[in-house]
N, C-alpha and C positions, 0 to 999 in steps of 0.2 A: 254595886259598882257598874254591871252592865247598863242601869237605867242613867246612872249620870254619864257613862259613855256615850250611849245614844243620844241623850239632850245636848251633849257638846258637840257631837257630829252635825246634828240636825240644825242647831242655831248658828254654827259656823258657816254651814252651806246657805242658810237663810240670809246672813247678813251679806255674803258674797252676791247671791243672786240679787239682793234688794239692792245695793251698792251699784251694780251694773245697771239695772233697770233704771235707778234714779239717775246715773249718769247718762244714759240714753236719751230720757226724757227731756231733762235740763238743757242736753246739747242740742236737741231737736229745736227746743224752745228758743235758744239763745241766737238763732239765726234770724229771729223776727226782730228780738231784742237790740242785738248788734248786729246789724246786716253787713255793716262795713267791715268786721273783724273778720281775719283768715281762721280758716276752720281749725289750724293747729293751735292758735291762740284760744279760741273758744273751747276746744277738748282740753286743753291745759288748765283753764280756769274752771271749768265744770268738774273734773277730777280733784282738783283742790278743794273746791266750795262743799262738794258732797262727803268728803272726808271730814272737812270741819263740822258739817250737819251731823255725822255720825257721833262726833263727841257730845252732842246733844240727845240724839236719838236714842242711842245705846244705854245710857244711864235711866232714861225716861222708861224706857221699855223694860227694864229689870226691877226699877223701882216698883212700878204697876203690878207685874207679875208677884212681885216679894208679897206685894199687900193682897193680891188675889188669893195666893197659896197659903196665907195665913189663917189657919182656922181658929186661932184663939181671939181673934179680932172681930168685933161685932160688925155686923152687915154697915149699919150707919155709919160708925166711925171709919169702915174700910172706904166708903163712898166719900166722906169727908177728906180722907188722906188723899185719895185718888185724884180729887179736884184740886188739892194743894199743889200736889206734884205736877198736874198737868199746867195750871197756871204758871209754875216755875218754869216749867219746859218753854211754855210760850214765850216768855219773858226771854229766856235764854236763846231761844231761836231768832226772836226780834233783834237783840243785841248782836248777834253774831253776823244776821244779816245786814242790818244797818251800819254797824260801827266797823266791821271788817270786811264782810264781801264787798260790797259796793266802793267803799272809799279805798281799799287796799288791793283788790283782786281784779273788780272791773276799772277802777281808777274813775269813778264818777259818783255823784250824789244819785242816791235812791230818788226815784220819782214815782208817782201813782201813774201817770199817763206819758211819760217821757218829759213834761214839760214841768209839772207842779211838784216840789220836793214833797216826799211823803211824811216825812218825820219818823220819830222812833215807835210812837203807837197811835194808831187809829183803827177804826172799824174794819176797813177793807185788809189793811196789812196784817192785822191781829187775827182776822178769818182766815187769811191765806196760810198763816203760819198754823194755825188750830187745824186746818184742813190736812195739810201736810203731816202733821204729827199724829194724828187720828187715823189717817190711813197706814202710817208705819204700824200703829199700837194694833189696829185692827189685824193686820198681816202676821204681827208676833204671836197675838193672842190665838189666831186659827191655827198656825203651825203648833204652837206648844200644846193646845187643847187636843189637838189631832195626834199629836206624839203620844201625849198621856193616855189617850183612848186605845191606841195601839198596842202600847206596853201593858195596859189593864187587860187587853184581851189576851196577849200573850202569857202573862201571869194567870188568869184565868183557866186558859187552857191547858198551861203547864200543871196546875193543880188538878185538874179534872183527869188530866192524864195519870198524875201520881196516884189519885184516890182509886181509880179503875184499876191502876196497876195492883195497887194493894189489895182491893177486893178479888181480884183474880187469882192472886198467891194465896188469900186466905180460901177461896174455894179449893184451890188444888190441895192445900193442906187438908182440907176436908176428906179428899178423895183418897190420899195414899194411907191414912191409918185404917180408914173403912174397909180399902181392900186387902191391907197386910191382915187384919183382924179376922175377914172371913176365911182367908187362905190358909193362915195357920190356924184356924179351927178344922179345916180339913184335913191338914197334915197330922193334927194331934189325933183326928180320929183314925187314920189310917197308920199311925204309930202303935194305937192302942191294939189295933188288929193285926199288928206286925206285918203289913204288907210290904212285899219285895220291891214295890215302886216308890217306896217313900223316899230313898235318897235321890232318885230322878226327880221326883216332885219338888224336893228342896233344892236341887241344882237349877231347875226351871225358874223358880220362885227367885232365886239369886240374880237370875237375868233380868228378870222382870222389875224387880227391885232397883237394880243398877240403872234401869232405864228410867224408873220413876224419880228416883233421886237426881241423877245428872242430867239425861236429855229432858225432862220434863220441866227442869228449871229453866230452859230456854223459852223465850216468847215464842218461836216458831221453829220448827223442824220439817224437814223434807217427810212428804207422806209415805215413802217407803219405809221409813224407819218407824212411824206409827203402826203401819199395818204389819211390821215384823214384831212390835210388840203384841198385837191383838193374835197373832199367830204363836208367840212364846205362852200367851195366857191359856188359849185354847188347848195347847198340850198338856198344860197342868189340869185342866178340868177334864180332858179326854182320858188322862192316867187314873183319874179317880171315878169318874163315871163310866164304866164299861160298856154300857149299853147305850152311852149317847152316839146319837147320829151327827156329825158335823160336817157341814158343807160350805165351804169357803170359797167364792167366785170373787176374782178380782181383775178388772180390765184398766189399768192405768197409763195414759198415753206418756205423762211427765211424771216419773219417779221423784224428780227433784221438788216439784211443787211444794210450797210451804204451807204448813197448815199448824195451828196451834194444839200443841200435845194433850194429850188425855181427855180429849173431846170424846172421840170414837170409841175408845175402849170401856167408856162409862156405859152405854148402851149394851155392851155385851157383859158386862159386870152385873149389872141390871137382869139381863135375860138368865143367867144362871141363880142370882140371889133370889129373884121373886118369880122365876118361871120353872128352868130346867131343874133345878134342885128340889122343888115341891112337886114335881111330877112323878107319880107312881108309874112304874113299867118303862117302856122304851120313852127316851126322851130325845129331842131334836133341836139344833139350832142352825139355820140358815142365814149366811151372810153374804151381802152381794155389794162390792163396792166399784163403782165407776168413776172414773175421772176423765173428762174430755174436754179440753181446753179450757181448763180451769175450773170447770163445774163439777161439784161432788156429787153423786148420787148415792146413798149409802141406806140400805135396806137390808133390816134384820126380822126374821121371822123365829119364833120359839115356842116349844110347847109350855103349857102351863095346866096347873091342876083345875079342875072344874070349880073347885069353892077356895079361891086364893084367901089368903090372911088378911083381911079388912083393907086398908090402905097404905100398906107397906112400901109400896113403890112411889108414893108421891114426893118423900123426901129427895130422893136421889135425882127424880125428874125435875125437881124443882132447883137444885143446884146446875143441873144440865142447861137447862133452859136460861137461867141467869148468865152463865158463862156464853151461850149461844147470842143473847141479847147485847152483851158487853163486846163481843169479838166479830159477830156476824150479824149485824141489825136486819139484813134483808134475808135472812135464812128461811127455809120452810121446812117445819117439824110437824109430823103427824105420828100420833098415837092412836092405834087401834087395839081392840080386845074382843077376843070370842071366847066361847066357851071353852075351845081347846087351844088356842095360841094367842100370842101377845106379835102385834105387827108394828114396826116402827121404820118411817121412812123421813130421810133427811135430805134436805138439797142445800147446798151452799156454793156461793159463786166465791171461789177462794180468791180471785182477782179483786173483790170488792171488800177488803177487810179493813176493820179499823186498826190503823196504826198507832202506837203509842209515842 
């Protein structure tokens, strides 16, 4: 339906503008053909004859478009039909010009040079009719092809947006079970030990999961909500890791700045899963969040075991990188590793976000 509506509006506008153009051109030309006639008479005659010409041109235009758009007609046959339609239109154009316009509107006999009668059909008058019709056909085809291309671009853009939206939803769905699984394992271990902090951890987990279920369903949220979720997550881990040293520094000039949810928290999750949780002895995680004029600088350092388990971080990082590619194509992400720590730095211009 939207495509049909756009076609109706575009074509209606085309015919209005085309009619005005033809009236102007014929009215301008008539002052040389009929120099003694008053301009009001010439304008009236021009308005009438151009309306009459539309009775020939409009059927010609849509007959040609119909043949052009039929994919089940062979190209050779389509060419033959187009030629036949055009010949019929030229004959109709000549009939209207020779037998109606000149004798009944202009009140004179049609002539070639103002003296010699032209007759119904000869090379010159047929060529004039052909050029008038081919000019109109070229314009309507140009308008229609341009309209179809623009419509196709809109459809492709919509499909691309829907595809990316579905992919992001899938990526987020991969995050939530992963986080829940790890945290429940932690709570299970605390429950086995009958730790007093277990109820507090469950309460914090419910708050984090509420965020993951409701807030994260939005495409964009304010950065202060996202940072608050990180703090809740850290509180859970702090209760479990008594020797953990956490340092969170934030400097946000615009708390309402929008960001895609669950981007920042993933780096914190990775820090615990593949770093802090594997470290023997005192572990640490340092987080620095700076937002200035819409540009986010996000820095995480965390301790790690000297001999980590294989490539366990690759799947999580691959997920994060894909989301960043979709949402923030111009981001900068660097991941460094030493014998003692992981270092992640992320820079995003939140003003330059791909919007679906």
